[in-house]
N, C-alpha and C positions, 0 to 999 in steps of 0.2 A: 504494500500500500504506500503510495506516495503521500507523505504527510501534508503536502501543500493542499490536498483536497479535503483535509480535515479543518482547514482554516475557514472562517467566514469569508465569503467572496469579496466583500468590501475590503477586509484586511489584506487579502491576497492581492487585490488590485493596488492597494497602497504600497505594496512591496515592489510594484513595477512589473508585475507579471500577469496583469489582467488579460485574459484571452480576448482576441479581437471581436469575437461574437458575443461577449458577455453582456453587452448593452443593446444588442439588436432586438427588434420587436419579434414576438412569436410569429412564426410563419404557419401556413396551413399544413406544413410537413407532418406534424405529429397529430393528425386528426383534429386540428384546431385546438390542441392543448399545448401547454407550455413545454412539455418534453415527453420523451418516451423512455420507459423503464422495461427491461427484459430480465426475467428471472430464469437463470439457467442452472441446471443441476447435472453434474457429470458422473459417469462410470456405472450407471445401472446397479445401484446398491439397495439393500433392503429398506434403509431409512427413506429413500425416495418415495416408496409406496406406503411406508408405515407413518412417516411424519410429514414430508413435504407435500405430497398430493392432497392429503386431507386438509392441511393448513390452507393451501391454495383454494381448494374447493369450498371451504367454509367462508371464504371472502369472495367467491365467484371470480377468482383470478385464474388465468391459464398460463402455465409455464412451459419451458422447453427442457426436456430430459434427454441428455446425450447418452445413448445406449451403446455399450460394447457388446457386439453380437455374441461373443463367446462367454459372456458373464453368466454364471449359473443362476443368477437372479432373473435373467431374461427367460431362461428355460423353465425354471420352477414356478414362475409367477406370470407367465405369458397372458393368461386371461385378465389379470389385473392391469397389465400394461395396455391391453386392448381397450379395457373399460376407461382407462385414463385418457386414451386417445379419443375415444368417443365423446368424452366430456370437453374436448377442445385442447388438451395438452398436446404439444408437439413432441413426437418421438424423433429426436435428431440422431445423426450418425456420428459415432465416436470411434469408428473403425471396427473391424471384426475382432482383432486381437489386441488393440491398443498398443501398437509398437512405439517405442520411444528411442531416441538416439543415445545409445549406451556409451558413445565415445565422448560425450560431454561431461564436464565436472559434476560431481554429486549424483551420478546416475548408477550407483552400485546396485540399485534395486532392479535394473533392467536385466532380464534373462537373455541368454544367447538366442533363444527362439524368437524373442520379441524385440530384437535390437534393430531399430530402424536403419542404423548405419550399415547393417548387413543386408538390407532389403535392396531389390531393384525397384526402379520407379514403377515398372509394370506390375510387380507383385503388390505394391502398396495400393495402386489404383484398382487392381482386380479385387483385393480384399475389401476395400471401401465400397465398391460396387456390389459385391456379394452381400455386404451388410445392408445395403439399400434394398436388395431383394427380400431379405429377412424382415426388414421394417415394413415394407409394403405388404408382406403377408400378414403382419400384425394389424396394421391400421388402414390398409387399402389406399394409402395416399402416395402421390408421386412427388409432390413439392415438399422439400424439407431443407434443413441446413446441416452443415458439417461442423465439427469442433476438432481442432488439431490435438491429438494425444500429446500431452506434455508441452503443447505449444510449438512443437517442432514442424518447421515448414519445408525443410529440404532433405534430399537424399543425394549425397555427393555433389552438393552445390546446385542441384536442380530442384525447383519448386514443383513438387509432385501434383499440387492442386491445380496447376495450369491445365492438366488433362481432365480435370473434373468440373470445370466451370459450368458446363452444360448439364451436369448431373444435380447441381444444387442451386438454391437461390443465393446462398452466401456461406461464408465460413467464419466461425468465431475463433479468435485468437486468445492470447492471455496477457496482452499488454494493456495496462490500465490507462484510461483516458476518456474524456468527455468530448464528443464531436458532433458538429452539425451534420445534416444529411449529406451536404456537399463534400464534407471532409472524410466521411466514412469510406474505407477501403473494403468493399464487399468480399474480397478474397482473404481478409485478415481483420475482422471486426474487433475493435478494442473491448476489453472486459476487465472488471475488477475481481481478482481472485480473493475470496473471503476466507479468512482463517483467524478466528478469535476476536473479531471486532465486536464492539458493543452495539446495541440497538441504536444508540445515539449517533454513533459513527456511521452506521448504514444510512440512517435518516439524513445525516448531514450531506452525504453524497447525493442523495435525491434532491435536497434543497439546492445544491450547486447546479444540478442538471436543470432544475426549474428556472433558476436565475439566468442561466446561459443558453437555455432553449436547445438543449443537446440530447444525445442518446446516451443512456446509462445502462450498461449490461452488467448484471451481477453473475459471478461464477461461483457457485456453491458446490461443495462435495458433501461431507457429512452435515446433516441437520439434526442436532441433538445426538451426535455420536455416529459410529459406523464407519469412520474414515479418519485418517491422520490429519487431514485438513477439515476443520469443523467450525460450525457456528452454533452457538447456544440456542436452544429452542425459544427461550424468552426473547433473545435479540432478533431472531427471525420473525417471531410473532409481532414484536414492536414495529419492525419494518413494514409488515403486511398491514398492520392497523393504520400506520401513517399513510400508506398508499391508498387504502380504502377511504380514509377521511378526506383525502385530497383528490378523489377520483375525477372530479370535474376539471382538474388542472393537469393530471398525469395520465398518459396513455400507457396502460400496462397490457402487453400482448406477447405472444410467443415470438421467438426470433424470426421464424419464417415469415410471419405477417409484417413485421417491422422491416425486414430485409427487402421484401417485395415492394413496400412503400418507398424505401430509399432508392431502390432500383428505378422505380417510376419517376421519382423526383430528379434523379441524376440524368435519366434519359431525356426528360423534358428540358433540363438545363442545357444539355449538350445540343439538343435540337434548336433551342433558342439562340445559342451562340453561333451555330452554323448558319442560321437565317440572318443573324446580325452581321 
């Protein structure tokens, strides 16, 4: 977490770092609301279904759950994932085996079988497409987004997602940042990885997005346990309550819907520039 985003925006601007879009008027980009917030949950773990989905459902919010196709929680609880999708949650693609680059520092957890640095680009692409087939069998949908396992973008210096641009509406990365629709890179959408932050800190990020009229993507793993990267149930609940209380100002939607909106906005902007 970059501590600058925990400062009040006014104080942040006084330090001389005020983003250029911080004082712009809200556009129609975010469904005529101040900002967009996307709640994403990685790795297809039990607490997704036990804690996160019920919490979202209780507020009538829809999130994005990035599923690893080989996760035993997908196999064992497939009907529950299907019901979640039927209620509007996105089942995103987090690859079939969740390969990470084991050649990078701090990657001792990467096994030889799932070492992205030992993959070929065609293998990575094939496994991701195979996971799309599995997800389609669960939810019947063809439009969805991808999330890079461990945030790794390349194999041998080659961006493997370049071959998958037509398979997805967009791809979520792991770099923290607040961006306008024009600034978003749909091949690597910024997100804030959450691990141990308080409810107040989570809400403060939302307030920054409201003030700067930007996209805020939360990246959760454990919610009330179940993963080494975790957010407390109380903090998660505080965030959802704030979002609910400010629903008229904040567009909360799955990643696929927000990415589709951004794609439309960017295409319209490009067309306008071409005509101009």
